[in-house]
C-alpha positions in Angstrom: 175.1 124.9 45.4 175.1 126.3 42.1 179.4 126.6 41.3 180.4 123.1 40.3 177.8 120.3 38.5 180.5 117.6 39.1 182.6 116.3 41.1 186.4 118.1 40.8 189.4 116.4 41.5 192.7 118.6 42.3 196.1 117.7 42.9 198.7 118.5 45.3 201.7 117.8 43.7 197.1 88.9 45.3 194.7 91.0 47.9 197.5 88.6 50.2 198.1 88.9 53.8 201.2 87.3 55.0 202.1 86.1 58.6 205.8 85.1 59.4 208.1 84.2 62.2 211.6 85.1 61.4 214.9 85.3 63.5 215.8 88.4 64.9 217.9 90.8 63.0 216.9 89.1 59.7 216.3 91.3 56.5 216.3 88.8 53.8 215.7 85.4 53.9 216.7 83.1 51.1 216.0 84.7 48.2 213.0 87.1 49.6 212.9 90.9 51.2 211.2 90.8 54.1 209.4 94.4 54.7 207.1 95.4 57.7 204.0 97.0 57.8 201.4 97.5 60.2 197.9 98.5 58.7 194.7 99.1 59.8 192.3 96.0 58.6 189.7 96.9 61.4 188.5 99.7 62.9 187.5 103.0 61.6 190.3 103.6 59.3 189.3 100.0 58.2 188.4 101.1 54.2 191.3 103.0 53.8 193.5 100.3 55.3 192.4 98.0 52.8 193.4 100.4 49.9 196.9 100.8 51.4 197.1 97.3 51.6 195.7 96.6 48.5 198.5 99.2 46.4 201.1 97.3 48.4 200.2 94.0 47.3 199.7 94.7 43.7 203.1 96.6 43.8 204.8 93.6 44.9 203.0 91.3 42.6 204.3 93.7 39.8 207.7 93.9 41.2 208.1 90.3 41.9 206.6 89.1 38.1 208.9 91.6 36.5 212.1 89.8 37.7 212.1 91.2 41.5 215.0 93.5 43.2 218.4 92.8 41.8 220.8 93.4 44.5 224.8 92.3 44.2 223.9 90.6 40.5 221.1 88.3 42.3 217.4 88.5 41.7 215.5 88.9 45.5 211.4 88.5 45.5 209.4 91.1 48.0 206.9 90.0 50.7 205.2 91.6 53.7 204.9 90.8 57.1 201.4 92.3 57.7 199.7 93.1 61.7 196.7 94.6 62.1 197.0 98.2 64.0 193.6 98.1 64.7 192.9 101.8 64.0 194.6 102.5 67.3 198.0 104.7 67.6 199.0 102.5 70.8 198.6 99.5 68.9 200.5 100.8 65.6 203.7 101.4 67.9 203.4 98.2 70.0 203.5 96.6 66.3 206.5 98.9 64.9 208.3 97.3 67.6 207.4 93.8 67.1 208.3 93.9 63.4 211.2 95.3 64.3 212.6 93.2 67.9 210.6 90.2 67.1 210.3 89.8 63.4 213.5 91.0 62.3 212.1 93.6 60.2 214.9 96.3 58.9 212.7 98.2 56.1 209.2 99.3 56.9 206.3 100.8 55.3 204.0 103.3 56.7 200.0 102.6 58.2 197.3 104.6 57.0 196.6 107.9 58.8 198.9 110.8 60.0 198.3 109.6 63.7 199.0 106.1 63.2 202.6 107.2 61.4 203.2 109.6 63.8 203.0 106.6 66.4 205.1 104.5 64.6 207.7 107.3 63.5 209.5 107.2 66.6 210.0 104.0 67.1 211.7 103.2 63.5 213.8 106.1 64.1 215.1 105.0 67.7 215.8 101.6 65.7 217.2 103.2 62.7 214.5 101.5 60.3 213.8 103.1 57.3 210.5 103.4 56.3 208.9 104.9 53.4 205.1 105.8 53.8 202.5 106.6 51.9 199.3 107.9 53.8 200.7 109.8 56.5 200.4 113.8 55.2 200.7 116.0 58.3 203.7 118.2 57.8 204.5 117.8 61.8 206.1 114.5 60.8 208.1 116.5 58.2 209.1 119.5 60.8 210.8 116.9 63.6 214.3 116.2 61.4 213.4 112.3 60.8 216.1 111.0 59.2 214.5 107.3 58.4 211.3 108.5 57.6 210.1 109.0 53.7 207.1 110.2 52.5 205.9 109.6 48.8 203.0 112.0 49.2 202.3 116.1 49.7 201.4 117.3 53.2 198.1 117.9 54.4 197.7 121.6 54.7 197.9 121.7 50.7 195.0 120.3 50.1 192.1 122.4 50.7 194.1 125.6 50.6 193.4 125.7 46.6 189.8 125.7 47.4 189.8 128.9 48.9 191.6 130.6 46.2 189.3 129.1 43.6 186.5 130.3 45.6 188.2 133.7 45.9 188.7 133.7 42.3 185.2 132.6 41.3 184.0 135.3 43.7 185.7 137.9 41.2 188.7 138.3 43.3 187.2 139.1 46.6 187.3 137.8 50.1 184.5 134.8 50.8 183.3 134.2 54.2 184.3 130.4 55.1 182.3 127.9 57.1 185.0 124.5 58.6 184.5 121.5 60.2 187.3 119.5 60.9 187.8 116.2 62.7 190.5 116.3 65.6 193.1 114.1 64.5 196.8 115.0 62.8 195.9 114.9 59.4 192.3 116.7 59.8 194.3 119.4 61.7 197.0 120.1 59.3 194.2 120.8 56.9 193.2 123.1 58.7 196.0 125.1 59.4 196.2 125.4 54.9 192.9 126.9 55.0 193.4 129.0 57.6 196.0 129.9 56.2 194.8 130.9 53.1 191.8 133.0 54.5 194.3 135.0 55.8 196.7 135.4 52.8 193.2 136.2 50.6 191.4 138.3 53.0 188.8 136.0 53.7 186.7 135.6 56.9 186.0 132.3 58.7 182.7 132.5 60.2 182.3 128.7 61.8 185.3 126.9 63.0 183.5 123.3 64.3 185.0 120.6 65.4 184.1 117.4 64.5 183.7 114.2 67.1 186.0 111.0 65.9 183.0 109.0 65.3 181.5 111.2 63.0 177.6 110.1 62.0 176.0 113.5 62.5 177.0 117.0 61.7 173.8 118.5 61.8 174.7 121.2 64.0 177.5 122.5 62.1 175.1 122.3 59.1 172.3 123.6 60.9 174.8 126.8 61.4 175.6 126.7 57.8 172.0 126.7 56.7 171.2 130.2 58.8 174.7 131.5 58.2 174.8 131.4 54.1 179.1 131.1 54.0 180.8 131.0 50.7 182.1 128.1 51.1 182.1 124.9 54.0 185.4 122.8 54.1 184.9 119.9 55.9 188.0 117.0 56.9 186.6 114.2 58.8 188.3 111.0 57.0 185.8 108.7 55.0 182.9 108.5 57.5 183.0 112.8 57.4 182.7 112.6 53.6 179.9 110.0 53.4 178.2 111.8 56.6 178.5 115.3 54.9 177.1 114.8 52.0 174.3 112.4 53.4 173.2 115.2 55.6 173.8 118.3 53.4 171.0 116.6 50.9 168.5 115.5 54.3 169.1 119.0 55.2 168.7 120.8 52.2 171.4 122.9 52.8 172.2 125.4 50.0 176.2 126.2 49.8 178.0 127.7 46.6 181.1 125.5 47.3 181.4 122.4 49.2 185.1 121.3 49.6 185.9 118.1 51.5 188.7 115.4 51.6 188.5 111.7 51.1 185.7 111.7 48.6 187.6 108.7 46.3 188.4 106.8 49.2 184.7 106.8 50.7 183.4 105.9 47.3 180.9 109.2 47.4 180.0 109.2 44.2 178.6 105.6 44.2 177.4 105.9 48.0 175.2 109.1 47.0 175.1 109.3 43.5 173.7 113.2 42.4 173.9 114.1 46.0 177.8 114.5 45.6 177.7 116.3 42.1 178.7 119.6 43.9 181.9 118.7 45.8 185.3 119.9 44.9 187.7 116.9 46.4 191.1 117.1 46.8 193.5 114.0 45.8 196.9 113.2 45.6 196.4 111.5 42.3 194.3 110.8 39.4 194.4 108.7 36.7 194.0 111.2 33.9 197.7 112.6 35.0 200.0 111.9 32.4 202.7 110.3 34.5 204.3 106.8 33.6 206.6 104.3 34.5 207.6 100.7 33.5 205.8 99.0 36.1 202.3 99.9 35.6 202.9 102.1 32.6 200.6 105.4 32.8 197.5 106.3 35.5 195.0 105.3 33.1 196.6 101.4 33.1 197.5 101.3 36.4 193.4 102.2 37.5 192.3 99.3 34.7 194.9 96.2 36.3 193.8 97.6 40.2 189.9 97.4 39.0 190.1 94.0 37.1 192.4 92.7 40.9 190.0 94.2 43.4 186.7 94.7 41.9 187.0 98.6 42.3 188.4 101.8 40.9 191.6 102.8 42.7 191.4 105.4 45.3 194.8 107.5 45.5 195.7 105.8 48.9 196.3 102.5 46.4 198.1 104.4 44.2 200.2 106.0 46.6 200.7 102.8 48.7 202.0 100.9 45.5 204.4 103.7 44.8 205.8 103.4 48.0 207.0 99.9 46.6 208.6 101.1 43.6 210.6 103.3 45.7 212.0 100.7 47.6 212.9 98.6 44.7 214.7 101.6 43.3 216.6 102.0 46.4 217.6 98.3 47.0 218.9 98.8 43.9 220.9 102.2 43.8 222.5 100.6 47.3 223.3 97.8 45.9 222.9 96.7 49.2 220.7 95.0 52.1 222.6 97.5 54.7 220.1 100.1 56.4 222.1 102.8 56.2 223.2 102.3 52.6 219.7 101.9 52.0 218.4 104.9 53.8 221.1 107.1 52.1 220.0 105.7 49.0 216.2 106.6 49.6 217.3 110.2 51.1 218.7 110.3 46.6 215.5 109.3 45.5 214.5 111.0 42.3 211.9 109.3 40.2 209.1 109.1 37.9 206.8 106.9 38.5 202.8 106.5 37.5 201.8 108.4 41.1 204.1 111.1 40.0 207.2 112.8 40.5 208.9 111.9 43.8 212.1 113.0 44.9 213.5 113.1 48.6 
């Protein structure tokens, strides 16, 4: 690997679990606005589920500490009911129903992953419940005409297409040969679409197009083909487990490829887990602490990074940052609507145009 000497990040534009039993159709209890969330606390997405929950909780704490949400001249605190979706789409849909029908939640936060967001979105849409989500990037989520789904992040097809453009640029503007391996979940398949479109646009050739299993512990077969065919670029998307497996086995098998582009480097703590072996990866990210955006709640990205690290003991991956931003969007929408009527809040969400430490958010 001779193009990059460190991980680069590029960008596409307390710990508190609360369980409540609330009256059906409740939306505000006393001076508290109750939001609902099904998050992966166990199962394959549990690492990123933790990042999501920590981002939500940090933002709730900060908003509450700074006076809460003002509606009708009165100040309200935020709270979240959490359930564990077990990284299972069927369970996520069931929990969305439970939060709405049994717990009376009328304002939802999204789960981690495109697949689980896809499972919950039809439920929230059918019940006309606004959901602000931060971790479902599949573009198919945004082509169904949903009126109650709002996402603070960029679509997945944008994640790694820039890597192909960069490889072509580094190759003197000439087309490149691309090997790619993707998990079969909604997010990874949308990332794949972006890479395919970039290959077509640049006249590049896809020489390997492998499918990765759900429980990704071994990608030696793919890497053996890469070693034999010597492509210019290897692209991998298999969530955190895929990133860790790829780096480990690339080192073990002594695979030498000019460019390695992956997703989930931050979430998997790739550099910490694999040290120098991770120093030749180009990694997609929705956010980085060095970006210049700022807000009145967290300051800039550097300040958010410091406060998150102090609170949770590790640097925030972008999943935590975008999750925190979702709460800032909800606060602004409640105050813009000056109401807890879910239709008025939904309409206020649709008019969102704000800057946060995470970036500019406009729906």
